[in-house]
C-alpha positions in Angstrom: 0.1 0.1 0.0 1.3 3.4 -1.0 1.1 6.2 1.6 0.7 9.6 -0.1 0.2 13.2 0.8 -2.3 13.4 -1.9 -4.5 10.9 -3.6 -5.4 13.0 -6.6 -2.9 11.3 -9.0 -3.3 8.0 -7.3 -6.9 7.7 -8.2 -6.2 8.4 -11.8 -3.9 5.2 -12.2 -6.7 2.9 -13.1 -10.3 3.4 -14.1 -11.5 1.2 -11.5 -10.0 3.0 -8.5 -12.2 4.3 -6.0 -11.8 6.8 -3.3 -13.1 5.6 0.2 -13.2 7.3 3.5 -12.8 5.0 6.7 -12.2 6.1 10.1 -10.9 9.3 9.4 -8.5 8.3 6.7 -8.7 8.5 3.0 -8.2 5.3 1.0 -7.9 4.4 -2.9 -9.2 0.9 -3.2 -9.3 -1.2 -6.4 -11.0 -4.5 -6.2 -10.0 -5.6 -9.7 -6.2 -4.8 -9.2 -5.2 -4.5 -5.5 -1.8 -3.3 -6.1 -3.3 0.2 -6.5 -4.3 0.5 -3.1 -3.3 3.7 -1.1 -3.8 5.6 1.9 -3.6 9.3 2.6 -1.3 10.7 5.2 
């Protein structure tokens, strides 16, 4: 999982990427290709 200051570029890496907010953290998740997972902060 990548940890980034901004997820703006990471959500554009794949068209199936979704931005999700969980417990105060922002995540990029991708069911089709889990290697695109990322977390903000």
